[in-house]
Structures are given as structure tokens and as C-alpha cells.
TORROFI-429888 format. One record per residue (C-alpha): y, x negated, z; residue number from 1; residue in one letter. Coordinates in nm, 4 decimals. Layout:
N
<rec <Y; X; Z>; NUM; 'A'> ...
// end
This chain:
360
<rec <-5.2167; 1.1521; -6.6304>; 1; 'M'> <rec <-4.8704; 1.0611; -6.4645>; 2; 'L'> <rec <-4.7998; 1.0990; -6.0828>; 3; 'T'> <rec <-4.4774; 1.1193; -5.8405>; 4; 'I'> <rec <-4.5678; 1.0737; -5.5180>; 5; 'C'> <rec <-4.4309; 1.0931; -5.2364>; 6; 'F'> <rec <-4.5331; 0.9589; -4.8680>; 7; 'N'> <rec <-4.7938; 1.1646; -4.6545>; 8; 'P'> <rec <-4.5646; 1.3252; -4.3669>; 9; 'F'> <rec <-4.6591; 1.6948; -4.2487>; 10; 'D'> <rec <-4.3505; 1.8368; -4.1359>; 11; 'E'> <rec <-4.1214; 2.0900; -4.2222>; 12; 'R'> <rec <-3.8309; 1.9024; -4.0874>; 13; 'S'> <rec <-3.7034; 1.5291; -4.0314>; 14; 'V'> <rec <-3.8796; 1.4467; -3.7237>; 15; 'L'> <rec <-3.8105; 1.1851; -3.4557>; 16; 'S'> <rec <-3.4838; 1.2054; -3.3131>; 17; 'Q'> <rec <-3.4640; 0.8596; -3.1402>; 18; 'G'> <rec <-3.1769; 0.6306; -3.1170>; 19; 'V'> <rec <-3.3026; 0.3998; -3.3893>; 20; 'A'> <rec <-3.3808; 0.6998; -3.5922>; 21; 'T'> <rec <-3.0211; 0.8355; -3.5919>; 22; 'E'> <rec <-2.8549; 0.5139; -3.6561>; 23; 'E'> <rec <-3.0859; 0.4690; -3.9247>; 24; 'L'> <rec <-3.0099; 0.8280; -4.1046>; 25; 'K'> <rec <-2.6258; 0.7521; -4.0124>; 26; 'S'> <rec <-2.6223; 0.4341; -4.2286>; 27; 'E'> <rec <-2.8030; 0.5287; -4.5238>; 28; 'L'> <rec <-2.6822; 0.7857; -4.7535>; 29; 'S'> <rec <-2.7374; 0.9985; -5.0344>; 30; 'V'> <rec <-2.4919; 1.0491; -5.3448>; 31; 'Q'> <rec <-2.2548; 1.3397; -5.3253>; 32; 'A'> <rec <-2.3214; 1.5552; -5.5999>; 33; 'V'> <rec <-2.6535; 1.5693; -5.4710>; 34; 'T'> <rec <-2.4800; 1.8319; -5.2076>; 35; 'C'> <rec <-2.2994; 2.0158; -5.3872>; 36; 'R'> <rec <-2.5470; 2.2776; -5.5078>; 37; 'A'> <rec <-2.6150; 2.3252; -5.1006>; 38; 'L'> <rec <-2.2548; 2.3270; -5.0785>; 39; 'F'> <rec <-2.1731; 2.6312; -5.3411>; 40; 'L'> <rec <-2.5034; 2.8016; -5.1932>; 41; 'R'> <rec <-2.3155; 2.9025; -4.8503>; 42; 'L'> <rec <-2.0173; 2.9573; -4.9700>; 43; 'I'> <rec <-2.1933; 3.2267; -5.1880>; 44; 'D'> <rec <-2.3595; 3.3360; -4.8994>; 45; 'N'> <rec <-1.9948; 3.4049; -4.6797>; 46; 'G'> <rec <-1.9835; 3.0564; -4.5767>; 47; 'Y'> <rec <-1.5981; 2.9453; -4.5773>; 48; 'S'> <rec <-1.5137; 2.5858; -4.7560>; 49; 'E'> <rec <-1.2605; 2.5807; -4.4929>; 50; 'S'> <rec <-1.5138; 2.6073; -4.2397>; 51; 'L'> <rec <-1.7564; 2.4606; -4.4136>; 52; 'L'> <rec <-1.5139; 2.1017; -4.4320>; 53; 'Q'> <rec <-1.4479; 2.1262; -4.0838>; 54; 'S'> <rec <-1.8183; 2.1291; -4.0203>; 55; 'R'> <rec <-1.9255; 1.8501; -4.2300>; 56; 'Y'> <rec <-1.6159; 1.7126; -4.3317>; 57; 'G'> <rec <-1.6506; 1.7272; -4.6779>; 58; 'L'> <rec <-1.5338; 1.9244; -4.9596>; 59; 'S'> <rec <-1.5707; 2.0454; -5.3362>; 60; 'L'> <rec <-1.3611; 1.7664; -5.4999>; 61; 'S'> <rec <-1.5115; 1.5182; -5.2941>; 62; 'Y'> <rec <-1.8747; 1.6531; -5.4279>; 63; 'L'> <rec <-1.7570; 1.5977; -5.7620>; 64; 'D'> <rec <-1.6643; 1.2368; -5.7492>; 65; 'A'> <rec <-2.0288; 1.0358; -5.8368>; 66; 'E'> <rec <-1.9278; 0.6901; -5.6490>; 67; 'E'> <rec <-1.8517; 0.9442; -5.3079>; 68; 'N'> <rec <-2.1258; 0.9097; -5.0819>; 69; 'R'> <rec <-2.2102; 1.1276; -4.8057>; 70; 'V'> <rec <-2.4178; 0.9919; -4.5024>; 71; 'P'> <rec <-2.8367; 1.0692; -4.4393>; 72; 'L'> <rec <-2.7607; 1.2774; -4.0616>; 73; 'D'> <rec <-2.4980; 1.5089; -4.2337>; 74; 'R'> <rec <-2.6877; 1.6054; -4.5483>; 75; 'Y'> <rec <-2.9667; 1.6611; -4.3677>; 76; 'Y'> <rec <-2.8057; 1.8942; -4.0883>; 77; 'A'> <rec <-2.6321; 2.0640; -4.4540>; 78; 'L'> <rec <-3.0101; 2.1571; -4.5064>; 79; 'W'> <rec <-3.0966; 2.2656; -4.1809>; 80; 'R'> <rec <-2.8070; 2.4937; -4.1506>; 81; 'D'> <rec <-2.8116; 2.6047; -4.4991>; 82; 'A'> <rec <-3.1929; 2.7130; -4.4962>; 83; 'V'> <rec <-3.1412; 2.8842; -4.1319>; 84; 'S'> <rec <-2.8054; 3.0500; -4.2630>; 85; 'Y'> <rec <-2.9321; 3.1984; -4.5848>; 86; 'T'> <rec <-3.2809; 3.2839; -4.4396>; 87; 'K'> <rec <-3.4313; 3.1344; -4.7378>; 88; 'E'> <rec <-3.7243; 2.8953; -4.6570>; 89; 'P'> <rec <-3.7723; 2.8467; -5.0202>; 90; 'D'> <rec <-3.3947; 2.7549; -5.0572>; 91; 'L'> <rec <-3.4992; 2.4051; -5.1966>; 92; 'A'> <rec <-3.7206; 2.5619; -5.4491>; 93; 'L'> <rec <-3.4412; 2.8213; -5.5572>; 94; 'Q'> <rec <-3.2070; 2.5740; -5.5988>; 95; 'L'> <rec <-3.4071; 2.3151; -5.8104>; 96; 'A'> <rec <-3.4342; 2.6162; -6.0494>; 97; 'A'> <rec <-3.0598; 2.6930; -6.0824>; 98; 'E'> <rec <-2.9569; 2.3474; -6.1947>; 99; 'E'> <rec <-2.9448; 2.2299; -6.5317>; 100; 'L'> <rec <-2.7522; 1.9509; -6.7941>; 101; 'S'> <rec <-2.4136; 2.1057; -6.6337>; 102; 'Q'> <rec <-2.4954; 1.9998; -6.2670>; 103; 'S'> <rec <-2.6555; 1.6371; -6.3251>; 104; 'M'> <rec <-2.5163; 1.3597; -6.2075>; 105; 'G'> <rec <-2.5092; 1.0042; -6.3989>; 106; 'L'> <rec <-2.8388; 0.9261; -6.2808>; 107; 'V'> <rec <-3.0284; 1.2603; -6.4566>; 108; 'G'> <rec <-2.7697; 1.2180; -6.7630>; 109; 'H'> <rec <-2.9171; 0.8392; -6.8352>; 110; 'V'> <rec <-3.2110; 0.9477; -6.8001>; 111; 'F'> <rec <-3.2033; 1.2025; -7.1170>; 112; 'F'> <rec <-3.0226; 0.9747; -7.2723>; 113; 'N'> <rec <-3.3314; 0.7246; -7.2725>; 114; 'C'> <rec <-3.5505; 0.6059; -7.5767>; 115; 'K'> <rec <-3.8122; 0.7772; -7.4869>; 116; 'T'> <rec <-4.0100; 0.9457; -7.1773>; 117; 'L'> <rec <-4.1641; 0.5592; -7.0088>; 118; 'R'> <rec <-3.8071; 0.4073; -7.0875>; 119; 'S'> <rec <-3.6463; 0.7280; -6.8841>; 120; 'A'> <rec <-3.8846; 0.6918; -6.5455>; 121; 'I'> <rec <-3.8184; 0.3048; -6.5537>; 122; 'E'> <rec <-3.4160; 0.3618; -6.5404>; 123; 'H'> <rec <-3.4751; 0.6497; -6.2784>; 124; 'Y'> <rec <-3.7098; 0.4050; -6.0404>; 125; 'Q'> <rec <-3.3303; 0.1199; -6.0887>; 126; 'R'> <rec <-3.0997; 0.3288; -5.9957>; 127; 'Y'> <rec <-3.2627; 0.6196; -5.7774>; 128; 'Y'> <rec <-3.1116; 0.4393; -5.4815>; 129; 'R'> <rec <-2.7647; 0.5707; -5.6034>; 130; 'I'> <rec <-2.9007; 0.9483; -5.5546>; 131; 'V'> <rec <-3.1107; 0.8747; -5.2108>; 132; 'N'> <rec <-3.0549; 0.5624; -4.9983>; 133; 'E'> <rec <-3.3610; 0.6655; -4.7961>; 134; 'S'> <rec <-3.6257; 0.6878; -5.1076>; 135; 'I'> <rec <-3.7501; 0.3574; -5.2548>; 136; 'Q'> <rec <-3.9639; 0.4332; -5.5965>; 137; 'I'> <rec <-4.2880; 0.2094; -5.7424>; 138; 'E'> <rec <-4.4551; 0.2533; -6.0668>; 139; 'L'> <rec <-4.7845; 0.2275; -6.0942>; 140; 'Q'> <rec <-4.9973; 0.2313; -6.4073>; 141; 'S'> <rec <-5.3654; 0.1790; -6.5562>; 142; 'N'> <rec <-5.5217; 0.2630; -6.8929>; 143; 'D'> <rec <-5.5108; 0.6394; -6.7933>; 144; 'Q'> <rec <-5.2439; 0.6960; -6.5282>; 145; 'D'> <rec <-4.9267; 0.6582; -6.4618>; 146; 'F'> <rec <-4.8089; 0.6913; -6.1253>; 147; 'A'> <rec <-4.3759; 0.7005; -5.9803>; 148; 'I'> <rec <-4.4461; 0.6672; -5.6404>; 149; 'C'> <rec <-4.1189; 0.7696; -5.3756>; 150; 'Y'> <rec <-4.1383; 0.5990; -5.0290>; 151; 'H'> <rec <-3.9473; 0.7315; -4.7839>; 152; 'V'> <rec <-3.7940; 0.4181; -4.5586>; 153; 'K'> <rec <-3.8571; 0.5411; -4.2391>; 154; 'E'> <rec <-4.1135; 0.8555; -4.1663>; 155; 'P'> <rec <-3.8894; 0.9553; -3.8739>; 156; 'A'> <rec <-3.6393; 1.0277; -4.1682>; 157; 'I'> <rec <-3.8339; 1.2405; -4.3908>; 158; 'Y'> <rec <-3.7213; 1.5503; -4.5243>; 159; 'S'> <rec <-3.9729; 1.8138; -4.6648>; 160; 'S'> <rec <-3.6313; 2.0209; -4.7815>; 161; 'Y'> <rec <-3.5426; 1.7166; -4.9305>; 162; 'E'> <rec <-3.8944; 1.6034; -5.1107>; 163; 'M'> <rec <-3.9570; 1.9839; -5.2037>; 164; 'E'> <rec <-3.6394; 1.9864; -5.3884>; 165; 'Y'> <rec <-3.6722; 1.6383; -5.5973>; 166; 'S'> <rec <-3.9748; 1.7231; -5.7196>; 167; 'L'> <rec <-3.8716; 2.0873; -5.8117>; 168; 'A'> <rec <-3.5842; 1.9555; -5.9849>; 169; 'L'> <rec <-3.7607; 1.6731; -6.1659>; 170; 'A'> <rec <-4.0147; 1.8841; -6.3113>; 171; 'A'> <rec <-3.7765; 2.2005; -6.3973>; 172; 'Y'> <rec <-3.5218; 1.9910; -6.5838>; 173; 'R'> <rec <-3.7530; 1.7423; -6.7635>; 174; 'A'> <rec <-3.9700; 2.1003; -6.8697>; 175; 'R'> <rec <-3.6236; 2.2928; -6.9858>; 176; 'R'> <rec <-3.4644; 1.9938; -7.1184>; 177; 'L'> <rec <-3.7561; 1.7953; -7.3253>; 178; 'L'> <rec <-3.7717; 2.0419; -7.6318>; 179; 'Q'> <rec <-4.1348; 2.0135; -7.6005>; 180; 'S'> <rec <-4.1536; 2.0907; -7.2633>; 181; 'G'> <rec <-4.4297; 1.9286; -7.0189>; 182; 'L'> <rec <-4.8102; 2.0254; -6.9627>; 183; 'D'> <rec <-4.7972; 1.9694; -6.5869>; 184; 'I'> <rec <-5.1557; 1.9949; -6.4876>; 185; 'R'> <rec <-5.0552; 2.0448; -6.0828>; 186; 'Y'> <rec <-4.8652; 1.9511; -5.8242>; 187; 'V'> <rec <-4.9253; 1.8199; -5.4499>; 188; 'S'> <rec <-4.7154; 1.8178; -5.0703>; 189; 'F'> <rec <-4.8532; 1.6676; -4.7927>; 190; 'P'> <rec <-4.7429; 1.9546; -4.6109>; 191; 'H'> <rec <-4.9817; 2.2725; -4.5023>; 192; 'S'> <rec <-4.9509; 2.5741; -4.7273>; 193; 'K'> <rec <-4.6274; 2.7672; -4.6103>; 194; 'P'> <rec <-4.5592; 3.1098; -4.6407>; 195; 'A'> <rec <-4.3819; 3.1159; -4.9116>; 196; 'Y'> <rec <-4.6318; 2.9474; -5.1651>; 197; 'A'> <rec <-4.5848; 3.1316; -5.4448>; 198; 'A'> <rec <-4.2426; 3.0024; -5.4988>; 199; 'S'> <rec <-4.4388; 2.6592; -5.5821>; 200; 'Y'> <rec <-4.6525; 2.8353; -5.8549>; 201; 'E'> <rec <-4.3650; 3.0323; -5.9927>; 202; 'T'> <rec <-4.1512; 2.7306; -6.0020>; 203; 'L'> <rec <-4.3951; 2.4672; -6.1427>; 204; 'F'> <rec <-4.6207; 2.6852; -6.3317>; 205; 'Q'> <rec <-4.9251; 2.4750; -6.2649>; 206; 'C'> <rec <-5.1451; 2.4841; -5.9594>; 207; 'P'> <rec <-5.0275; 2.3546; -5.6373>; 208; 'V'> <rec <-5.1979; 2.1499; -5.3761>; 209; 'K'> <rec <-5.1399; 2.1406; -4.9937>; 210; 'F'> <rec <-5.2709; 1.9254; -4.7450>; 211; 'D'> <rec <-5.2433; 1.6113; -4.9364>; 212; 'Q'> <rec <-5.2454; 1.2389; -4.8744>; 213; 'P'> <rec <-4.9209; 1.2487; -5.1247>; 214; 'V'> <rec <-4.6992; 1.4646; -5.2879>; 215; 'A'> <rec <-4.7188; 1.4447; -5.6520>; 216; 'S'> <rec <-4.6225; 1.5647; -6.0261>; 217; 'I'> <rec <-4.9517; 1.4778; -6.2218>; 218; 'V'> <rec <-4.8994; 1.4737; -6.6378>; 219; 'F'> <rec <-5.1143; 1.3166; -6.9090>; 220; 'N'> <rec <-4.9912; 0.9665; -6.9797>; 221; 'A'> <rec <-4.9350; 1.0276; -7.3544>; 222; 'A'> <rec <-4.6466; 1.1553; -7.2828>; 223; 'Y'> <rec <-4.4637; 0.8089; -7.1782>; 224; 'L'> <rec <-4.4284; 0.7343; -7.5535>; 225; 'D'> <rec <-4.2590; 1.0706; -7.5858>; 226; 'Y'> <rec <-3.9079; 1.0417; -7.7676>; 227; 'P'> <rec <-3.6400; 1.1960; -7.5735>; 228; 'M'> <rec <-3.4856; 1.4587; -7.7822>; 229; 'P'> <rec <-3.1506; 1.4195; -7.7117>; 230; 'R'> <rec <-3.0962; 1.0350; -7.6361>; 231; 'N'> <rec <-2.7276; 0.8860; -7.7468>; 232; 'S'> <rec <-2.7299; 0.5253; -7.7566>; 233; 'P'> <rec <-2.3338; 0.5628; -7.7115>; 234; 'T'> <rec <-2.3969; 0.7674; -7.4503>; 235; 'L'> <rec <-2.6371; 0.5412; -7.2936>; 236; 'Y'> <rec <-2.4317; 0.1971; -7.2749>; 237; 'R'> <rec <-2.1595; 0.4201; -7.1110>; 238; 'V'> <rec <-2.3622; 0.5254; -6.8144>; 239; 'L'> <rec <-2.5499; 0.2688; -6.7372>; 240; 'T'> <rec <-2.2371; -0.0015; -6.7271>; 241; 'V'> <rec <-2.1180; 0.2523; -6.4632>; 242; 'H'> <rec <-2.4459; 0.3071; -6.2677>; 243; 'L'> <rec <-2.4667; -0.0786; -6.2965>; 244; 'D'> <rec <-2.1203; -0.1393; -6.0823>; 245; 'R'> <rec <-2.2126; 0.1778; -5.8234>; 246; 'I'> <rec <-2.5581; -0.0052; -5.7640>; 247; 'L'> <rec <-2.3644; -0.3265; -5.7072>; 248; 'A'> <rec <-2.1595; -0.1367; -5.4701>; 249; 'S'> <rec <-2.4355; -0.0249; -5.2595>; 250; 'L'> <rec <-2.5956; -0.3610; -5.2821>; 251; 'K'> <rec <-2.3404; -0.5111; -5.1813>; 252; 'A'> <rec <-2.3284; -0.2781; -4.8158>; 253; 'N'> <rec <-2.6869; -0.3383; -4.7389>; 254; 'L'> <rec <-2.7358; -0.4967; -4.3981>; 255; 'S'> <rec <-2.9441; -0.8379; -4.3619>; 256; 'I'> <rec <-3.2699; -0.6358; -4.2161>; 257; 'K'> <rec <-3.2661; -0.4800; -4.5463>; 258; 'E'> <rec <-3.1696; -0.7225; -4.7660>; 259; 'Q'> <rec <-3.4799; -0.9316; -4.6018>; 260; 'V'> <rec <-3.7174; -0.6153; -4.6028>; 261; 'R'> <rec <-3.6145; -0.5838; -4.9712>; 262; 'Q'> <rec <-3.7775; -0.9877; -5.0293>; 263; 'I'> <rec <-4.0960; -0.9359; -4.7994>; 264; 'V'> <rec <-4.1713; -0.6392; -4.9812>; 265; 'A'> <rec <-4.1926; -0.8254; -5.3221>; 266; 'K'> <rec <-4.3390; -1.1058; -5.1665>; 267; 'K'> <rec <-4.5861; -1.0635; -4.9317>; 268; 'L'> <rec <-4.9019; -1.2100; -5.1471>; 269; 'S'> <rec <-4.7174; -1.5597; -5.1917>; 270; 'D'> <rec <-4.8020; -1.7991; -4.9603>; 271; 'P'> <rec <-4.5133; -1.9948; -5.0015>; 272; 'N'> <rec <-4.3015; -1.7274; -4.8292>; 273; 'L'> <rec <-4.1307; -1.7792; -4.5072>; 274; 'D'> <rec <-3.7489; -1.7524; -4.3605>; 275; 'A'> <rec <-3.6786; -2.0604; -4.5373>; 276; 'G'> <rec <-3.6980; -1.9234; -4.8805>; 277; 'T'> <rec <-3.5931; -1.5902; -4.7952>; 278; 'V'> <rec <-3.2456; -1.7601; -4.6417>; 279; 'A'> <rec <-3.2062; -1.9787; -4.9513>; 280; 'R'> <rec <-3.2593; -1.5989; -5.1316>; 281; 'R'> <rec <-2.9688; -1.4789; -4.9751>; 282; 'L'> <rec <-2.7806; -1.8362; -4.9848>; 283; 'N'> <rec <-2.7960; -1.9202; -4.6324>; 284; 'M'> <rec <-2.9348; -2.0972; -4.3759>; 285; 'S'> <rec <-3.2221; -2.0545; -4.1802>; 286; 'R'> <rec <-3.0340; -2.0650; -3.8691>; 287; 'N'> <rec <-2.8035; -1.8578; -4.0270>; 288; 'T'> <rec <-3.0250; -1.5699; -4.0904>; 289; 'L'> <rec <-3.1683; -1.6082; -3.7764>; 290; 'Y'> <rec <-2.8331; -1.5490; -3.6014>; 291; 'R'> <rec <-2.7346; -1.2600; -3.7937>; 292; 'R'> <rec <-3.0709; -1.0813; -3.7431>; 293; 'L'> <rec <-3.0420; -1.1275; -3.3889>; 294; 'K'> <rec <-2.6998; -0.9643; -3.4214>; 295; 'K'> <rec <-2.8602; -0.6729; -3.5988>; 296; 'E'> <rec <-3.1496; -0.6608; -3.3152>; 297; 'G'> <rec <-3.4682; -0.7517; -3.4899>; 298; 'V'> <rec <-3.6381; -1.1039; -3.6059>; 299; 'S'> <rec <-3.7578; -1.2332; -3.9398>; 300; 'Y'> <rec <-4.1341; -1.2112; -3.7909>; 301; 'H'> <rec <-4.0924; -0.8705; -3.6947>; 302; 'E'> <rec <-3.9704; -0.7237; -4.0119>; 303; 'I'> <rec <-4.2609; -0.9172; -4.2162>; 304; 'V'> <rec <-4.5009; -0.7806; -3.9433>; 305; 'D'> <rec <-4.3192; -0.4124; -4.0284>; 306; 'E'> <rec <-4.3604; -0.4219; -4.4270>; 307; 'V'> <rec <-4.6984; -0.5635; -4.3540>; 308; 'R'> <rec <-4.7858; -0.3066; -4.1480>; 309; 'S'> <rec <-4.6759; -0.0020; -4.3381>; 310; 'E'> <rec <-4.7815; -0.1121; -4.7180>; 311; 'F'> <rec <-5.1347; -0.1218; -4.5324>; 312; 'A'> <rec <-5.1427; 0.2248; -4.4160>; 313; 'I'> <rec <-5.0026; 0.3617; -4.7082>; 314; 'R'> <rec <-5.2737; 0.1661; -4.9320>; 315; 'S'> <rec <-5.5358; 0.2821; -4.6887>; 316; 'I'> <rec <-5.4565; 0.6369; -4.7049>; 317; 'K'> <rec <-5.3661; 0.6548; -5.0926>; 318; 'E'> <rec <-5.6891; 0.4222; -5.1086>; 319; 'D'> <rec <-5.5798; 0.2227; -5.3429>; 320; 'K'> <rec <-5.7362; -0.1525; -5.2356>; 321; 'Y'> <rec <-6.0785; -0.2832; -5.1418>; 322; 'S'> <rec <-5.9823; -0.4516; -4.7828>; 323; 'F'> <rec <-6.0534; -0.7849; -4.9406>; 324; 'T'> <rec <-5.7253; -0.7435; -5.1870>; 325; 'E'> <rec <-5.5368; -0.5671; -4.8995>; 326; 'L'> <rec <-5.5490; -0.8728; -4.6837>; 327; 'A'> <rec <-5.4897; -1.0975; -5.0135>; 328; 'F'> <rec <-5.1566; -0.8896; -5.1091>; 329; 'L'> <rec <-5.0827; -0.9257; -4.7623>; 330; 'L'> <rec <-5.0421; -1.2545; -4.7243>; 331; 'G'> <rec <-5.3681; -1.3241; -4.4901>; 332; 'F'> <rec <-5.5853; -1.6175; -4.5555>; 333; 'S'> <rec <-5.9269; -1.4021; -4.4766>; 334; 'E'> <rec <-5.9849; -1.0015; -4.3985>; 335; 'V'> <rec <-6.0619; -1.1109; -4.0181>; 336; 'S'> <rec <-5.6998; -1.1698; -3.9728>; 337; 'A'> <rec <-5.6176; -0.8798; -4.1407>; 338; 'F'> <rec <-5.8312; -0.6433; -3.9213>; 339; 'S'> <rec <-5.6570; -0.8018; -3.6594>; 340; 'R'> <rec <-5.3389; -0.7542; -3.7459>; 341; 'A'> <rec <-5.4303; -0.3858; -3.8435>; 342; 'F'> <rec <-5.6261; -0.2902; -3.5339>; 343; 'K'> <rec <-5.2758; -0.4271; -3.3392>; 344; 'R'> <rec <-5.0704; -0.2150; -3.5717>; 345; 'W'> <rec <-5.2540; 0.1453; -3.4949>; 346; 'T'> <rec <-5.5059; 0.1021; -3.2365>; 347; 'G'> <rec <-5.8311; 0.0955; -3.4585>; 348; 'E'> <rec <-6.0124; -0.1091; -3.7226>; 349; 'S'> <rec <-5.9451; -0.0581; -4.1067>; 350; 'P'> <rec <-6.2252; 0.1430; -4.1650>; 351; 'H'> <rec <-6.2144; 0.3477; -3.8849>; 352; 'Q'> <rec <-5.8245; 0.4561; -3.9798>; 353; 'Y'> <rec <-5.9769; 0.5121; -4.3177>; 354; 'Q'> <rec <-6.2305; 0.7102; -4.2497>; 355; 'I'> <rec <-6.0062; 0.9211; -3.9960>; 356; 'Q'> <rec <-5.7617; 0.9427; -4.2927>; 357; 'T'> <rec <-6.0426; 1.1380; -4.5012>; 358; 'K'> <rec <-6.1513; 1.3223; -4.2552>; 359; 'S'> <rec <-5.8206; 1.5248; -4.2654>; 360; 'L'> 
// end
């Protein structure tokens, strides 16, 4: 089966409003076309375009350009206001069901112009940062399953509306645009069953599970080799060249902290990973790296500790590895060192935390 997973945060809206959270939400962004459906729904419900432009600093012409970006905090404010103004709590599901090929962005079009579903998913992972910088996609597979995991960079910037919209949009488009459709076995969400749960089953047309460790869409893995029915090699080449250019411009704007996080996350189990190695990857000296991180208010060791703790907590919640395997993957020399670190992060031993998570 194929599983699309989100991090397990059980809230209906964006969480913490701390200073660090607000800074992160203002630094991260989404593709402007992602906001277009919300914008149009507000206009259809009587909200004037001039008032929207005054309130959010956005216009329909701005949202039409693939290269334009909208700060994450503004995007989430748009979600909250749209749900409140329309009095439609299931707005995310409604909008997903209304969007088809004519409203897809470049990432959606390249997905459907790959040769197979497997290739399409790999491209989806590569380019998803263009769609939403706050989410990182991880691919996992075994003989029977294939998983696309969506990891929110920080719990405080999680939005359940965005999660609903993304899962529903992916499932609805795939079912409608692939000629034979997709047989979705079930979908799951980490939040509790809402009052509008019937809307989920209407859209997904399969069992829906709530209060789950991760949000997911589950397919049989046999679909991975399914040929995409409308793929155009010429259009694929044009699209990927353009998307690579957009992706390069986003990477150029990454903070040093975020660049270090990405390198560390990929090399946690490498015993040779240290600040000097990371600095060389970034084409700078270790002292320059230290100085630039200090300017951003963080140290190299704090970043490593943060990445380790996030990976450990997520892995135990998803019950993916034994403690021995997890200690190795995190770069600890022995399980006892990992256990001490985990207790420092959470106040509990890995075993205690695992028991508590399973009881929820």
C-alpha cells in the first residue's frame, strides 16, 4: 500500500503564537497560486477584492504568477478568515473537490506528465518545497508499502486546514485525472473527529480514521508502476526546467540555520559529521559558520540537538525503529547515551514515552 503521512499534531488551527513562531511563519512561504482558491471563495461570498488587497496585500493578478510567494502567516490568516467569514468549517475539503486541471500549479502539472506514478511521486517530493516551505516530504518503502510522509518543520506552524486541503486535493485530483482512478483503502488524520466528518467520506469515498498517530492516504503499492495516461515528454521537460529555476531561487534564500538543518538531517548517522564538515559543504570556514549561526541566534550544537530530538520523537510515535536502531540512526555510540538525551528532551525515557504514546 502507499501511505501519505503528516506529523501528528491534534489541533484545528495554528498553534503557539510565540515570537520565534511568528518569525518562522513570516520567513516561510507558500506558492502564490496556492492561495487563489481561498481568495476567489471570499470574493464569491461578497468580500470585495479591494478589501482583500488592503487586508492581505494580495491581488488576483499577483496570485496568478507561479514565481510569486505568500508568507506563511498571511496564508494561514487567510484560511482562518475564510472559514470564519463563510461559516463553512469544511471549506478545505470543499475547495479541494472544486479544483481540477485548470487550476493546477506547475508542480501538479509535472506530476501528471511523468511516465509512471512512482516517478510522479519522486518529482512531487523534489518540488513540494515550492508549494509550501513549511512541509518536508520523506519517501519510505518496503516490499508492500510505499509512504510519502509530510513533516511540518515546527509543531507551532501546523495548520489542520492546510493538512485537510493537501490530502483531499491530492486524492481528488488523482482519482479524477488518472483514467482508471485510484482505489483508496483508507485515509487517517491525527485530529479528533470533527462535526463535519461526513464531508470527509463524501470526498475521499473510503473509510476515514481520526485520532491517528499520522494523517495518511493508503493505496496498494501495485499502483506505483501505473503509467500516467496523459504524460507529454515535451511538456515534462519544459516544466522541470522552469521548476528547477524556481527551486534554485528558494534554496538561495534559505537561512544558514535551515541549510545546516538540512545537511544534519541527512547525515545524522554519519560518525564523521561535525561543524567543520557542514561548513565545508556550505563553502565556508568553521569560524564563519559559527559566526553566522550566532547572528541568527542559534549554535551548531543546538541545531544538531533539535534535529535529533524531532527525529527521535517522530520515530517513536510512528513505531518505526527499535531503540538500538534509533540510537544508531541518530549518531549515538550506544543506547544508554540516546536514552539520556531523550529524557533530557522529553522528561521521560524512550520506553516510557512509547507506552504513553500507544495509550493515547
